[in-house]
MDTraj code that builds the backbone (N, CA, C; nanometers):
import mdtraj as md
import numpy as np

residues = "UNK UNK UNK UNK UNK UNK UNK UNK UNK UNK UNK UNK UNK UNK UNK UNK UNK UNK UNK UNK UNK UNK UNK UNK UNK UNK UNK UNK UNK UNK UNK UNK UNK UNK UNK UNK UNK UNK UNK UNK UNK UNK UNK UNK UNK UNK UNK UNK UNK UNK UNK UNK UNK UNK UNK UNK UNK UNK UNK UNK UNK UNK UNK UNK UNK UNK UNK UNK UNK UNK UNK UNK UNK UNK UNK UNK UNK UNK UNK UNK UNK UNK UNK UNK UNK UNK UNK UNK UNK UNK UNK UNK UNK UNK UNK UNK UNK UNK UNK UNK UNK UNK UNK UNK UNK UNK UNK UNK UNK UNK UNK UNK UNK UNK UNK UNK".split()
xyz = np.array([
    [0.0676, -0.1222, -0.0140],
    [-0.0089, -0.0596, -0.0051],
    [0.0758, 0.1252, 0.0010],
    [0.0525, 0.2272, -0.0783],
    [0.1146, 0.3543, -0.0587],
    [0.0598, 0.4532, -0.0939],
    [-0.0055, 0.5205, -0.0204],
    [-0.1005, 0.6602, -0.0408],
    [0.0070, 0.7557, -0.0089],
    [-0.0507, 0.8494, -0.1321],
    [0.0409, 0.9650, -0.1160],
    [-0.0359, 1.0811, -0.1077],
    [0.0053, 1.1753, 0.0264],
    [-0.0510, 1.2795, 0.0339],
    [-0.0509, 1.3895, -0.0517],
    [-0.1696, 1.4482, -0.0716],
    [-0.2164, 1.5899, -0.1904],
    [-0.1354, 1.6881, -0.1012],
    [-0.1086, 1.6985, 0.0347],
    [-0.1150, 1.8002, 0.1326],
    [0.0075, 1.8922, 0.0515],
    [-0.0213, 2.0275, 0.0101],
    [0.1204, 2.0743, -0.0513],
    [0.2328, 2.1165, 0.0381],
    [0.1545, 2.1262, 0.2062],
    [0.2510, 2.1625, 0.2983],
    [0.3565, 2.0326, 0.3018],
    [0.3100, 1.9576, 0.2717],
    [0.4227, 1.8196, 0.2914],
    [0.3386, 1.7013, 0.1954],
    [0.4010, 1.7151, 0.1229],
    [0.3839, 1.6044, 0.0187],
    [0.4548, 1.4676, 0.0380],
    [0.3663, 1.3604, 0.1094],
    [0.4296, 1.2256, 0.1509],
    [0.4230, 1.0847, 0.0622],
    [0.5161, 0.9872, 0.0602],
    [0.4467, 0.8783, -0.0218],
    [0.4837, 0.7747, 0.1314],
    [0.3679, 0.7287, 0.1661],
    [0.3843, 0.6053, 0.2892],
    [0.3426, 0.4831, 0.2407],
    [0.4494, 0.4088, 0.2664],
    [0.3920, 0.2176, 0.2020],
    [0.4417, 0.1716, 0.3532],
    [0.3879, 0.0278, 0.3772],
    [0.3901, -0.0274, 0.5021],
    [0.4078, -0.2196, 0.4425],
    [0.4483, -0.2566, 0.4738],
    [0.4636, -0.4320, 0.4963],
    [0.5118, -0.4926, 0.6247],
    [0.4015, -0.5948, 0.6503],
    [0.3711, -0.6850, 0.7215],
    [0.5114, -0.8174, 0.6883],
    [0.5454, -0.8549, 0.7848],
    [0.6363, -0.9864, 0.7470],
    [0.6315, -1.0518, 0.8676],
    [0.5994, -1.2356, 0.8653],
    [0.6295, -1.3149, 0.9347],
    [0.4990, -1.3876, 0.9836],
    [0.5069, -1.5032, 0.9724],
    [0.4088, -1.6143, 1.0124],
    [0.3299, -1.5957, 1.1673],
    [0.3586, -1.5329, 1.2586],
    [0.2863, -1.4970, 1.3718],
    [0.3550, -1.6332, 1.4831],
    [0.3274, -1.5906, 1.6097],
    [0.2468, -1.4915, 1.6623],
    [0.3534, -1.3767, 1.6509],
    [0.4645, -1.3603, 1.6034],
    [0.5585, -1.2125, 1.6046],
    [0.5402, -1.1898, 1.4436],
    [0.5276, -1.0682, 1.4485],
    [0.5421, -0.9832, 1.2656],
    [0.6346, -0.8641, 1.2977],
    [0.7040, -0.8879, 1.1838],
    [0.7883, -0.7018, 1.1827],
    [0.7053, -0.6307, 1.0566],
    [0.6905, -0.5410, 1.1385],
    [0.6107, -0.4243, 1.0914],
    [0.7161, -0.3165, 1.0041],
    [0.7526, -0.3037, 0.8296],
    [0.8449, -0.2009, 0.7917],
    [0.7412, -0.1060, 0.7711],
    [0.7866, 0.0490, 0.7973],
    [0.7294, 0.1383, 0.7157],
    [0.8453, 0.2231, 0.6579],
    [0.7797, 0.2734, 0.5322],
    [0.8707, 0.3694, 0.4372],
    [0.8223, 0.4870, 0.3907],
    [0.8785, 0.5877, 0.4263],
    [0.8500, 0.7279, 0.4207],
    [0.9107, 0.7897, 0.3109],
    [0.8415, 0.8561, 0.2093],
    [0.9590, 0.9700, 0.1477],
    [0.8693, 1.0798, 0.1336],
    [0.9533, 1.1788, 0.1461],
    [0.9195, 1.3101, 0.0982],
    [0.9261, 1.3764, -0.0525],
    [0.8178, 1.3599, -0.1218],
    [0.8003, 1.3720, -0.2679],
    [0.8062, 1.5170, -0.3240],
    [0.8239, 1.6258, -0.2067],
    [0.8206, 1.7572, -0.2664],
    [0.9649, 1.7928, -0.2988],
    [1.0054, 1.8535, -0.4160],
    [1.1293, 1.8917, -0.5107],
    [1.2382, 1.9654, -0.4484],
    [1.1820, 2.0285, -0.3279],
    [1.2844, 2.1387, -0.2405],
    [1.2701, 2.1406, -0.0825],
    [1.1628, 2.0876, -0.0540],
    [1.0993, 2.1351, 0.0963],
    [1.1678, 2.0181, 0.2058],
    [1.2437, 2.0169, 0.2763],
    [1.2785, 1.9147, 0.3592],
    [1.1574, 1.9182, 0.4819],
    [1.1244, 1.8099, 0.5436],
    [1.0110, 1.8302, 0.6309],
    [1.0811, 1.7948, 0.7556],
    [1.0474, 1.8623, 0.8923],
    [1.0903, 1.8470, 1.0262],
    [0.9630, 1.8252, 1.1057],
    [1.0163, 1.7379, 1.1846],
    [0.8810, 1.6976, 1.2861],
    [0.7922, 1.6459, 1.2638],
    [0.8085, 1.5403, 1.1628],
    [0.7090, 1.4038, 1.1117],
    [0.7360, 1.2884, 1.2042],
    [0.6200, 1.2041, 1.2501],
    [0.6165, 1.1256, 1.3153],
    [0.5229, 0.9904, 1.2437],
    [0.5337, 0.8622, 1.2947],
    [0.4668, 0.7840, 1.2563],
    [0.3644, 0.6986, 1.4025],
    [0.2503, 0.6987, 1.4021],
    [0.1577, 0.6691, 1.5086],
    [0.0803, 0.5309, 1.4696],
    [0.1030, 0.4384, 1.5071],
    [0.0440, 0.2998, 1.5282],
    [-0.0598, 0.2829, 1.6030],
    [-0.1939, 0.2606, 1.5308],
    [-0.3080, 0.2530, 1.5894],
    [-0.3802, 0.1106, 1.6057],
    [-0.4452, 0.0438, 1.6873],
    [-0.4340, -0.0947, 1.6504],
    [-0.5406, -0.1709, 1.8020],
    [-0.5960, -0.2778, 1.7722],
    [-0.6608, -0.3451, 1.8801],
    [-0.5840, -0.4160, 1.9563],
    [-0.6027, -0.3378, 2.1106],
    [-0.4605, -0.3784, 2.1845],
    [-0.5197, -0.4929, 2.2684],
    [-0.6305, -0.5929, 2.2287],
    [-0.6710, -0.6791, 2.2601],
    [-0.6037, -0.8116, 2.2042],
    [-0.5687, -0.7709, 2.0938],
    [-0.5152, -0.8790, 1.9582],
    [-0.4006, -0.8289, 1.9399],
    [-0.3524, -0.7600, 1.9524],
    [-0.1827, -0.7034, 1.9431],
    [-0.1268, -0.6349, 2.0459],
    [0.0246, -0.6450, 2.0425],
    [0.1026, -0.5850, 2.1582],
    [0.2101, -0.5000, 2.0147],
    [0.1891, -0.3726, 2.0614],
    [0.2898, -0.2976, 1.9622],
    [0.4103, -0.2904, 2.0253],
    [0.5692, -0.3289, 1.9695],
    [0.6891, -0.2573, 2.0410],
    [0.7075, -0.1254, 2.0406],
    [0.6514, -0.0397, 1.9709],
    [0.6848, 0.0893, 1.9338],
    [0.5191, 0.1374, 1.8491],
    [0.4643, 0.2382, 1.9407],
    [0.3538, 0.2956, 1.8380],
    [0.3473, 0.4288, 1.8294],
    [0.4774, 0.4655, 1.8367],
    [0.4881, 0.6200, 1.8200],
    [0.6598, 0.6169, 1.7768],
    [0.6424, 0.6526, 1.6471],
    [0.8277, 0.6548, 1.6192],
    [0.8580, 0.7763, 1.5335],
    [0.9752, 0.8720, 1.6116],
    [0.9748, 0.9809, 1.5424],
    [1.0384, 1.0031, 1.4296],
    [1.0348, 1.0548, 1.3291],
    [1.1331, 1.0446, 1.1986],
    [1.2151, 1.1627, 1.2090],
    [1.3181, 1.1347, 1.1111],
    [1.4537, 1.2359, 1.0834],
    [1.3955, 1.3520, 1.0168],
    [1.4531, 1.4362, 0.9641],
    [1.4610, 1.5431, 0.8890],
    [1.4510, 1.4459, 0.7702],
    [1.3219, 1.4598, 0.7115],
    [1.3104, 1.4167, 0.5824],
    [1.3103, 1.5396, 0.4463],
    [1.4156, 1.4709, 0.3993],
    [1.5343, 1.5433, 0.2891],
    [1.4419, 1.4844, 0.1525],
    [1.4128, 1.5804, 0.0286],
    [1.3207, 1.5685, -0.0506],
    [1.4022, 1.4147, -0.1351],
    [1.2814, 1.3604, -0.1817],
    [1.3219, 1.2296, -0.2802],
    [1.4196, 1.1166, -0.1937],
    [1.4315, 1.0967, -0.0751],
    [1.4878, 1.0240, -0.0029],
    [1.3888, 0.9145, 0.0938],
    [1.3951, 0.8090, 0.0974],
    [1.3360, 0.7144, 0.1424],
    [1.3969, 0.6596, 0.2789],
    [1.2854, 0.6735, 0.3753],
    [1.3461, 0.6431, 0.4946],
    [1.2739, 0.5232, 0.5919],
    [1.2932, 0.4009, 0.6190],
    [1.2307, 0.2967, 0.6882],
    [1.2721, 0.2760, 0.8185],
    [1.1640, 0.2726, 0.8766],
    [1.1857, 0.2451, 1.0264],
    [1.0865, 0.0892, 1.0612],
    [1.1267, 0.0390, 1.1440],
    [1.0954, -0.0812, 1.1896],
    [0.9981, -0.0968, 1.3024],
    [0.9187, -0.1964, 1.3348],
    [0.9152, -0.2279, 1.4889],
    [0.8449, -0.3873, 1.4681],
    [0.7995, -0.3933, 1.5972],
    [0.7863, -0.5301, 1.6067],
    [0.6279, -0.5596, 1.6532],
    [0.5328, -0.6558, 1.6027],
    [0.3972, -0.6428, 1.6368],
    [0.3819, -0.8333, 1.7061],
    [0.3198, -0.8274, 1.8379],
    [0.2988, -0.9416, 1.8717],
    [0.1372, -0.9791, 1.8535],
    [0.0981, -1.1135, 1.8083],
    [-0.0556, -1.1259, 1.8371],
    [-0.0835, -1.1940, 1.9345],
    [-0.1614, -1.1522, 2.0316],
    [-0.1835, -1.2226, 2.1287],
    [-0.3333, -1.3241, 2.1424],
    [-0.3586, -1.3269, 2.0318],
    [-0.4905, -1.4247, 2.0077],
    [-0.4084, -1.5276, 1.9160],
    [-0.4585, -1.6798, 1.9186],
    [-0.4203, -1.7602, 1.8587],
    [-0.5283, -1.8578, 1.8057],
    [-0.6408, -1.7766, 1.7780],
    [-0.7654, -1.8268, 1.7375],
    [-0.8086, -1.7602, 1.5553],
    [-0.6770, -1.7259, 1.5068],
    [-0.7106, -1.6852, 1.3646],
    [-0.7605, -1.5549, 1.3402],
    [-0.7962, -1.5269, 1.4567],
    [-0.9101, -1.3602, 1.4446],
    [-0.7893, -1.2647, 1.4040],
    [-0.8279, -1.1776, 1.2993],
    [-0.7121, -1.0361, 1.2726],
    [-0.7670, -0.9189, 1.2870],
    [-0.7326, -0.8068, 1.2754],
    [-0.7673, -0.6825, 1.2685],
    [-0.6801, -0.5901, 1.1992],
    [-0.7299, -0.4648, 1.1817],
    [-0.6422, -0.3879, 1.0918],
    [-0.5362, -0.3071, 1.2082],
    [-0.4394, -0.2895, 1.1158],
    [-0.3475, -0.1655, 1.2056],
    [-0.3328, -0.0430, 1.1527],
    [-0.3956, 0.0742, 1.1946],
    [-0.4021, 0.1945, 1.1283],
    [-0.2138, 0.2556, 1.1440],
    [-0.1747, 0.3215, 1.0282],
    [-0.0355, 0.3579, 1.0174],
    [-0.0681, 0.5145, 0.9873],
    [-0.0192, 0.5965, 1.0473],
    [-0.0754, 0.7611, 1.0374],
    [0.0667, 0.8175, 1.0679],
    [0.0726, 0.9226, 0.9239],
    [0.2379, 0.9859, 0.9241],
    [0.1248, 1.1361, 1.0069],
    [0.2556, 1.2126, 1.1030],
    [0.1846, 1.2942, 1.1763],
    [0.2434, 1.3885, 1.1866],
    [0.2422, 1.5438, 1.1475],
    [0.3379, 1.6288, 1.1860],
    [0.2867, 1.7264, 1.3201],
    [0.3926, 1.7159, 1.4023],
    [0.4273, 1.8027, 1.5111],
    [0.3909, 1.9400, 1.4852],
    [0.3228, 2.0048, 1.5706],
    [0.2944, 2.1261, 1.5745],
    [0.2062, 2.1688, 1.6426],
    [0.1518, 2.3069, 1.6821],
    [0.0582, 2.3756, 1.7473],
    [-0.0776, 2.2635, 1.7492],
    [-0.0972, 2.2104, 1.6205],
    [-0.2314, 2.1027, 1.6383],
    [-0.1512, 2.0072, 1.5381],
    [-0.1662, 1.9016, 1.6013],
    [-0.1321, 1.7799, 1.5072],
    [-0.2023, 1.7739, 1.3856],
    [-0.1495, 1.7459, 1.2960],
    [-0.1977, 1.7365, 1.1327],
    [-0.1454, 1.6025, 1.0689],
    [-0.2630, 1.5307, 0.9990],
    [-0.2083, 1.4183, 0.9138],
    [-0.1917, 1.4535, 0.8280],
    [-0.0626, 1.3775, 0.7579],
    [0.0035, 1.3927, 0.6244],
    [-0.0900, 1.2830, 0.5723],
    [-0.0540, 1.1397, 0.6186],
    [-0.0848, 1.0455, 0.5204],
    [-0.1372, 0.9233, 0.6159],
    [-0.2346, 0.8193, 0.5594],
    [-0.2759, 0.7009, 0.6651],
    [-0.2448, 0.5978, 0.5702],
    [-0.2024, 0.4915, 0.6292],
    [-0.2501, 0.3397, 0.5718],
    [-0.3429, 0.2387, 0.6631],
    [-0.3992, 0.1556, 0.5872],
    [-0.4718, 0.0276, 0.6933],
    [-0.4218, -0.0721, 0.6366],
    [-0.3542, -0.2073, 0.7759],
    [-0.2868, -0.3061, 0.7205],
    [-0.3707, -0.3617, 0.8218],
    [-0.3414, -0.5192, 0.7396],
    [-0.4128, -0.5912, 0.8246],
    [-0.3070, -0.7363, 0.7989],
    [-0.2792, -0.7636, 0.9872],
    [-0.2051, -0.9114, 0.9917],
    [-0.2562, -1.0145, 0.9281],
    [-0.1515, -1.1112, 0.8792],
    [-0.1945, -1.2598, 0.8464],
    [-0.2683, -1.2994, 0.9956],
    [-0.3434, -1.4365, 0.9828],
    [-0.3894, -1.4839, 1.1044],
    [-0.2490, -1.5507, 1.1545],
    [-0.2706, -1.6064, 1.2812],
    [-0.1682, -1.6886, 1.3212],
    [-0.2346, -1.8306, 1.3588],
    [-0.1629, -1.9255, 1.3058],
    [-0.2179, -2.0779, 1.3107],
    [-0.1776, -2.1007, 1.4617],
    [-0.2732, -2.1507, 1.5113],
    [-0.2918, -2.2325, 1.6461],
    [-0.1764, -2.3425, 1.6644],
])
top = md.Topology()
chain = top.add_chain()
for i, resn in enumerate(residues, 1):
    res = top.add_residue(resn, chain, resSeq=i)
    for name in ("N", "CA", "C"):
        top.add_atom(name, md.element.get_by_symbol(name[0]), res)
traj = md.Trajectory(xyz[None], top)
């Protein structure tokens, strides 16, 4: 999945990939500033999920200065606490810190089911 923000303030490309067979999964998130000249400072990734099914290693990840045209990769681990094959979505938001938090981009991922 690769949504692209159309926000003129911060054009971003956000992609994410879930790897693993469970109950531990690795979530790899890639963020790219698609602006031609303006770096982005003060951005971060926030992960939101059903905490009765998943435990996140990190739910808040600070991003470095996002230089135009470079791809930045961050990783975190997800542990599924349900072994009945139940899955749910993980929301991945890229947000800008400021006086009022501003969402740049959002992804909706589904983890694969865990086999008993």
